[in-house]
N, C-alpha and C positions, 0 to 999 in steps of 0.2 A: 799781311795786305798787300795783294800782288806783289808777294816776295818781301819785301820792305817790313824791318819790324819796326814797331809803334816807336815816337818818343816820348818824352815825359808828358806828353801832354796826353791826359786820359780822354777820349772819347765819351764817356759815360755824362761826362762834365757838360759837354755842351752839345745841343744834338745835333746844331749844324754841322759842326766841328767831324760825328760820327759821318753823317752824309758826307762829308766833304773827304775825310780817308778812303771814304767806299767807292768814290767816283772819280779819285785822282786819278789822273795817269801812269803816275811813278806811285801809287800805293798809297801809306799811312805819313804823309807828308803836310804840316802844319802849314805850311807855307802856301801850299798849291791853292787853299782858296782864304787862307787866313778871317774864315767868318766869325770865325770864334769872338775875335773883339767885336762885333756886331751886338754881341750876347754875353759881353761884359765893361766895356768900356767906352766902346767908339759909336760914333752915328756917321750917317752918311746919306744925307739928305739927297746929292745928285744920285742916290741908285735907287732911293724910295723907301729908304731907312731911316727918318728922322728923330727916332726914339732909340733906345736899348733893348735889343729884344729879350722875351723869355729864352730865358737857357735852354730848359726843358720844355718847351714845347714845338710841335710839328710844326705849328702854323706857319706857313712863307717860306719853310726851310729850302724847300727846292729854286724857288725861287733867289732867296739871298748866295743857297753855294753858289749856283748857275753864274750869278751875275759878280760875285766873290772874284770866282776861279777865272771869269774872263780880265777881271782888272789886275788879279794877280799874275796873268799870261804876261797884261803889256808891260807891269813892273818888271819882269823877269826879261822881257826884250830888249826892253829899254835900259835895263840893268843899274834900274833904280830899287837903291833901300827901301823895303815898307816902312821901314821905323818914321819915314815921313808923316806915315799918317798920325803918328801922336805928335808931331808939329804942328796939326794943323790944316796940313797940305792939301788942296782938294784938287778933282780931278782937271776942272778947268784950271789950275795950275800947272797940270801935265801937259793937257792939251797946248796950251801956250809958249811952255818951254821947249817941246817937242815942234810946233811949226817956228819956232826962233831959230833953234839947231841949223831946221831941215829946209825953212822954205814953204812949206805944205801948209798945205789950207785947211789941216784938219779941224772940224766941229765936234763935240761933245759927242754925240752921234758917230760920226764917221771913228773916232777914238775908239769909242768900245766895242764898233762891230769890229773892229781889227782882232780885240782881246777877244771875242766872240769865235772869230775866223779861225786864231791860235790855238783856242782851248778844242776847235771841233777838228782840226787836224790834228795836233796831239792823242787824242783819242781814234780818229779813226785810224791812226798809224797801231795802235793797241789792238784796235778790232782786226785790222789788216793780220794781223800779228796773232792774231788764236785767243786775245780774252773778249769773256762775253761776259753779260748779265750777272751770271753767277760770280764772276770773281769782284763784283763790286757789291761788295758787303761786309762784313766786320767777321773776326771771329767769335765763334758763338759764344763765350765767357761776356762779351760786351753786347750781344744781342740780348741775352736775358737780364740782363738790367734795363735796355733801353723798351724793349719787349717787340719781339721781331716782327709785329704787324703794323707798329708806329712805326719802323724803320722801313717798311717793303712799303707803306702809304706816302713816308717821305720820298723813296727813290722814285718811286710813280710820279709823284708830282715833278720832281728835278726832269729828268726825260721828258715830261709834257711839256714843262717851261722852257726847256730846251729845243722842243720839236724833233725830239727822237721818236722811234715807233717803242712797244714793251720789249725790244730786243737790244736795244741801245745805239739802236742805228739813226741817223739825221734822216728824215723824210726828205724825200724830192723837195718839197717845198723849201725845205729849210738849206737844201743845197744851194739852190737857186739863190732864195736870198742873202745868202752869204757869198753866191761869184765863187764858188766849187765845182761848179759842172766838169771843170777839166781836169780836177785832182784826182788821178787814175785810183786813188784808195777805196774811193765808195763804190767802185763798178769792180770791184774783187775780193769782194765780202764771201762771195757762193763757194771761193776757193783756199778761203783763208784756213790755217791748222787748226783743230780743237785744243784746248787747252781745257 
């Protein structure tokens, strides 16, 4: 997927993982969204997932993957091990620690918005370099088991939740909301290389 081979985590076992692999800026990486945890052992009430989700359902998978990708972008930026989620660390703890270290006054909303901005910038870079919606997919052998129509529905829901158009590019209002209007990536799509 996007040139990266799949790790040992089969996307057919968890629908959110299939969507996470396909929409990850770096390809098939389970650590880019870590959403399969919400379908297996973990809950995240702070993100709207107070119960373990059904792993073979398409319901809310677009939202789940997007929110977890945003959160994992923060983990990566903070150089924090994602395994702290196993220990019961919550978003409020991460915000508290970030503020203690930096002196900033982030609240949960600011924190999650930063993760969303980071993820959109990573995706914008890929779009500028020629990756398109057709690259946000899985190998056919996996789509057969999941069903291409279910997968495409999840992807549409994901793009809608993210505030992207059908080409996977942020809508003007999304760019404005994220405060990314000065980022040149978003104005160079027309001249981007095709893959």
